[in-house]
N, C-alpha and C positions, 0 to 999 in steps of 0.2 A: 337426702334421699328418704322417701317415704316407703315403708314396708307394708303392703297389703296382706291382711290375714283374715279378712271376712268378719272381723269382730270390732275393730277399734277405729274405723275410719270416721273422722269428724268433719263438720262443715268447714272449719278453718283449713284442715288438710285438703279437703276437696278443692277449695278456692286456690291453694298453692299449686295443685296439680293442674287445674284449669288454666292458670296464668303461665304455666310452664316453668315455674320457679323451682320445682323439684323433680328429679327423676324417680321412678318407682321400681320396686322389686317385689316379687311375690315370696312370701314366707316359705321356707323349704318344707315345713310340716303341711302346708296346704297343697304343695305340688304332689306330695305323697297321697293326699286325699283325692286329688284329681286323677291320679293314675289308678287308684283302687276302683273309683266309680266308672272309669273308662272300661276296665275289665268286665264289670257287671254289664254294661251296655253291650259290649261285644258278644258276651254269652247270650243275652236276650235277642240280639239281632240274628244270631245263628239258630235260635230256637224256633219252634213251630207256633208258639202262642202269640196272639196279636197283642202287641204292646204299643199304645198311642205314641206317635211321633218317632218311634224307633223302626217299626216295620209296617206302619199304616200311613195313610194320607192325613190331611190336617183339617181341622174345623169340621164342617159338615161331611167331609171326605174321610173321616176317621174310621169308617167301616170298610174302607178299600185297603186290602192287604197288598203290600208292596213285595215284588220278587226280590230275593236276597241279592241278586246281581245288580239291582237298581237302587240299593239303599243309599249309595253315594250320590247318585244322580238326583234323587228325589230331594236331597238336602240342598243341593246346588240350585235346583229349580225352585225350592222354597224361597231362597233369598232373592233370585231374579224376579219371581212373579210378585213378591211382597214389597219390593222396593218401589213403592208407588207414591212417594212424597211429592208434594206441590209447594208452591210459594217460594219464598227466598231461603237460601241456605242459612242454617243456624250459624251464630257466630263460632269461630274456631274454639274459643274457650269452653263453650257449651258442649261441643262434641268431645273435647278432651275429658271433660267431666263425665260424659256419657260412657266413654270407654273405660275410665277408671272404675266407675260404679259397676259396669258389666263385669269386669274382671273380678271385682271384689265379691260379686255374687257367685260367679262360676267357680272360684277357687275354694269353695266351702265343701266341695265333694258330693254335692247332690245333683249334679247336672250331667255328668257322663261324657264330656267331650275330652279331646286329647290335651296333654300338657303342651304339645307343640302349638296347638291353636291358641291357648291362653297366652303363651309366651310371644306369639306373633302380635297379639293386641298390645302387649308390653312394649314390643319393638315400636309399634306405631307412636306411642306416647314418648318414648325415650328418644327416638329419632325425629320426633315432631313432624311426622308425615300423617296428616289428619284427614279422614273421609269427609266428603261433602255430603251433608245431611239436610234435606229439605224440611222446613219447619211444620208443614201441615200434612195431615193424613192419619193421625193416631186417633182411635176411639178410647184408648186408656183402658182396654181389657183385651185379653189374649196377649197382653203386653203392648208396648209401643211398636207394633209390628212393623209398619212402613218405615219408621225412622231408624229403628235398630237394624233393619235390613240394609238400609243405605250405609250405616256404620260398618256392616259386616261384609258387604260385597267385596271391598278391596282385599280381604283376606285371600280371595281367589283371583286377584288382579282385575276385578270388574268394578264398575262404577267410576267415581272420580275422587281425587284427593287434592288437598293443598300442601304444597311444600315450599318453604321460604317465600311465602306470600303469593305464590303463583298456583293457578288451578290447572291440573293436568288430568288426563286419563289415569286411572289407578296404576296400571303397569308402568307408565313412564315415571310417575312420582316415586314409586317403590324402587325403581331401578336407580333413580338419582339419590335416593336416601340409602341405598345399599341394603334394602330389605327384599327378601325373596318371598313371593306369595306362596301359599299352599298349592299342592298339586290338586287336592280335592278335599271333600269333607267326608267324615265317617258317619255312621249311623247316629242320629239325634243331634249332631253338631249345629246344623242350621237352626233347628228349632231351639236349642239351648242358647244360641246366640241372640235370638230375637224375642223370646218369651220373657218379658220383664218390663219393669216400670222405670228404666234408667233414663229415657229421654225426659219424661215429666219430672223426674227427681233432679236431673241435671239442670233443667230450665228453672224450675222452682227453687232449687237449692241456691243457685247463684242470685236469684232475686232476693231470697231471704238474707243472704250475706250482705247485699247492698241495703236491705231494709234496716238492719241494725245500725248501719252507718247513717242512714238517712234519718233515723230516730235521734241519733246524736245531734245532727244538724238542726232537726226540728226543735229540739230542747234548747239549743243555743240561739236559734232564730227567735223563739219565744222570749228568752232572756234579754235579747237585744230590743225587742219590741216592748217589753216591760219598762226598759229604760226610756224609749222613745215616747211612751205614753204616761210616764210617771207612775208606773204600776205599783200596787200595794203588795208588799211582800209578806204581810201577815197571813195571807191565804196559803202560803208555803210552809208555815210553821210545821215541824215534824209531828207535833202533838195531834194536829188536825188529821194527818194521814195515818198515823198509828192507829187511831180509833176506828178507822175504816177497814183496816187490816188487808187492803189490796196491795199486793207486793209491787206491782208495777207502778202504781200511784205513788207509794212511798219512795221508791227509787227516783222517779222523775222529780218530784218535789225536792229531794235531797240534791240532785244534780244541779237543778236550776238555782237553788240558793247558793250552791258553791260557785256557779258561774258568775253570780251577781255579788259575790263577796267584795266588799270595799267600794261598791258603787255609791255615787252621790246623786244619781238621777232617779232612783226609785223612791217610793214614799211609804209611809206607815198608815194604818187605819186612822181616819179623821184628820189627817194632816191636810189633805186636799179634798177628799171625799170619803164616804163611809165604805164603799166597796166598789170593785170593779165589775165590768161586764163579764159574762161567762167566758168569753174567748181568752181572757186572762185569768180570771179567778178559778175556772174549772179545768184549765189546761192540764194539771197533773192527773186529774181523773181521766181525761181523754187520751193524752199521750201514754199514760200508764196502762190503759186498757189495750192500746196497740202493742205496748211492750209485752204484756202478759200473753197476747195473741202470738207474737213472734216467738216467744218462748215455747208456747205449746206446739207451734208448727215445727220448730227445731226438734222437739222431743220426738214427734211422729217421724219426721224426715230422717233423723240419724238412726232410728231403728230400721227404716226402709233401706238406708244406705248399706246396712250391714246384714240384709235379710236375703234369703233365697226366694226368687220370684219366678222360676219357670215351671214348666209342666211337660211331662210327668216329672215327679221328684224321685230320684234314686236313693233308696236306703241300703247302704252297703252291708250293714250287719245282718240283714235278713234277705239280701238278694231280691229286693222288691222295688217295683216302680209303680207309683200311685199317681193316678191322674186326678188333679184338684184344680184349684183356682187361685193360686198365690199371685198370679200375674195381674189380678183385678186391681185397678188403680183407685178404688174408692177411698181408701184412707188419705192418699195424697190429694185426690180431686177435692175432697171436702176442706182440707187444711189450706190448699192453695187458694180456693174461693175465700176462706177466712182471711188469709194473708192479704188478698186484694181489698177486702173490706177494711181491714185494720189500717192498710196504707192509706186508703181514701180518706179516712177520718183525719189523718194528719194534714192532709191538704185542706179539707173542709174548714177546719178550725183556723188554719193559717190564713186562708183567704179572708176570713172574718176579721182577723187582726190587721191585715192590709187595709181593708175598708175603714177600719177605725182610724188608721194613721192618715188616710187621705181625705176622709170626710170631715169638713170643718165643724159639723155639729157634734162629732164624737171624738175628736182628737185633743181636746183640752188645750186649745190655743194655738195649734199648728196652723200655718196658712193653708188655704184650700188647695188640695191635691199636691201639697208640698212644693208649690211653686212660689219663688219669691215675688214675682209679679204676676199673680194669677189673673186670668182674663187675657192678657197678652200672652201668657204662657199656659199650657195645659198641664205641665209637670207630670205627675205619675197617675193621671186620671186613667189612661188606658192600660197601665200596668195592672190595675185592679180588674179591668175588663178581661184581660188575658187570664189572670188567676181564676176568675169566675168561669170562664170558658173551659179551662182544664178541669176544674172540680165538677163541672156539669157532665163532661165527657166521662169522668171517672164513675159518676153515679150510674151511668148506663153500663160501663164495663164491669161494675161490681155485682151485677146480677149473676148469681151462681150458675156455672156450667154443669156442676155435679148433679143437679136435679134432672138433667136431660139424659135421654138414652134413645138410641136407634138400633133395633135388632140388626144383626149381620150374619153372614155365612149360613144363609138359608134358615135363619132363626135358631140355629144351634147356639149362637152367641147372642142371647136375647136380652141381656142387660149389660150396659157398658158404662164406664165412668166419666168419659170426656175429660180425663185429668190433664192431658196435655194442653187442652184449651184453657183450663183453670190456670195452669202455670203461665201460658202465654199471655192471658189477660192480666195477670198479676204483674208481669213484666212491663207491659204498656202503662198500667196504673203507676208503678214505681217511677217510670220516667216522667209521667205527668206531675206526680207529687214532688219529685226532685226540682222541676222547674217552678212549681209554686213556692217551695221553700226558698229557692234562689231569689225569687222576687220578693219575698218577705224580708230576707236579709238585706238586700239592696235598698228596699224602701225604708227599713228601720234605720239604716246608716244615714239616709238623706234626712229622715225625721230628726235624728239625734243632732245632726249639724244645724238644722233650722231651729231646733229647740234651744240651742246654745250649749254645745258639748262641755259637760263637766267630767269629772272622774268616772270612768266606767268600772264595771266589775273586772276581776282578774281575768276571766276568760272572755267575756265580751269585748274588752279592750283589745285582746289578742285578735279576735275575729275582725273587729273594726279596722285595725291597722292593716291586716292582710288584704281585706277587701279594698281599702283605700290605696294600696299599692297598684291597683289596676283599674279601679272605678272611682272617679272623682265625685265630689259633691257637685251637683249640677246647679249652676247659677242661673241658667236660662235653658229653654228647650233645646235638646239636641236630638240626634238620631238615636233613639233609646234601645232599639233592638240589639245594637252592637254590645252595649253593656249588659243587657239581659242575658245574652248568649254567653258572654265571658263569665258572668256570675254562675251560670249553670255548668260551664266547663270546669270551673273551680271545684264545684261540688262533685263532679264526676272523677276528679283527679285524685288517685289514692295518696299521691305525694302531698297534696294539699291537706288531705284528712290527717295523715300522719304528722305533718308540720303543726297542725292545729291542736290535735287531741293527744298525740304521744309525746310531743315535745313541750306541750303546754300542761295545763291542769285539767285532768279528765275525772 
C-alpha cells in the first residue's frame, strides 16, 4: 500500500500506482487538513464577498456572481461543459496516474473540497474502475481542464469508465464495482478537481520512467555495437570523463565498461586503428547528456507531483482565498520538450551506429549489409532505412510545443503552456527511440555472429543470449519485420528488463 501525504510521492511510486500494483490510502493528517479547508470554503460560499470559483463564474465569466442556491449546480455545469476532450482515450495506466496525482494535490488542505470527494477518487483507484479520458484538448494552463473534467465526471455518475477491461457508462461501471457516485458537488469542488497539471504530469511522468529504462538499453546496445565493430575501449577510461566533470557522461562511461568487462571482441588504441568514429567514441558524452536531462526533468516533475496547482488557493490560517496561477504548466511544458530532445539524441546516434555496421566501407570487414551472400540477399539494408525514417520523424516531433501559445477564454487566459502536447510528443518520440534501439541490438547481434563470435562482456553476453532465444542469426533473407517487432516487444516488456538488469549485472 502507498500512503499519499502530499509530500513524498516519487516517480517509482507513481509507476506502481499506474500499473495497479499497489492500493492507496490518504494519510489521516491530510484528511484533517481537507476538512479544515472545506469549512473555510463553506464560510466563503455563504458570505457576500465575491470569491473566484466559489461563488463566481469561471475564466472570462469570473465577474458573474452566482446565487447561493446555484453553487452546487455551477460546479456540476463546470465539469459537464469542460469535458471537451477529443482523440483516443488515454491508456488506463495514465489515467490511474492522473487520479493519484490529483488526490496528492487536493489532500494538502489548500483546495477546499470535501473529504468524501477525495475518498471517492481513492475508491476509483482501489476498485480499479477508471474514467475514460480523451487525450487531446488541454492548453496546459488553467490546468488540464478538459482532461481532468473527463476524469472527474464519473464522481457524479457521468461520462464513461473502464472496469475489468470493458468500457461502460459511468453509472454502470460504478455499480459493477460497488462504488456509489456523489449526489452533488459543493462550492469550489468542480474547480478544485480540474484546476491542475495532473494530466501532463501523468503522461510525461510515465514517459520519463520508461526513458530511464530506455537509456539502460541504449547503453547496452552501444556496448554490443562496440563488440560488433571492434570498438576501442580507451575512450571510456574513467580519467577521461572525470576531467570533463559531467556527471551523466561519467556514469555512462562507467556502465559501458562494466557491461564490456571480460570481452574479447573490443580493442585498444592502435591495435587496429588510432580512434573510432564519434558514434562510438563520443557516445558517453551524448548518452550522458541525455541522462543529465532525464535527471533534471525528474527533479522538476517530482516537485510538481507534490505541489498544489489549483486556483484559488485556500489559506486556512488566515481564512483567505487567493487567486493566482499555480495551474500554469510552463515548468512541465519546458522540461517535457527537453525530455523529447534528450530522447531523440539517443536514437540519432544509435542510427549512426547501425549505419556503420551495415556499410561495408565503415564496418571494418563485415559483409555488406550483414548478408552472407550480399547481392542475392539484401540483409539488413532496409533495417537502416527504417531507423533513418524514425529518427527523421523525431526531428520534427522534437520541435518545442512550449514556445507556442493561443489566447483563450475571451483573452482572459492570454498565455498558455501547451504542456500536454509536450508530454504527448515525448511519448511518441520515446516509442520511436525504442524501435531504433531494438534495431541496433538486433543488428549488432547479427554483426557479432558474422564477425565470428568470441567471448563477449559479462552483460553483453547476457543480452546476446536472451535475444538469440527468440531471434536467430539470419543465414539468408527472411521476412524481417517479424523479428523487428519481436525485438521491440522485448524492450517494452518489464519482465525482460528485470531479467536482464536486475538478475544480471547492472
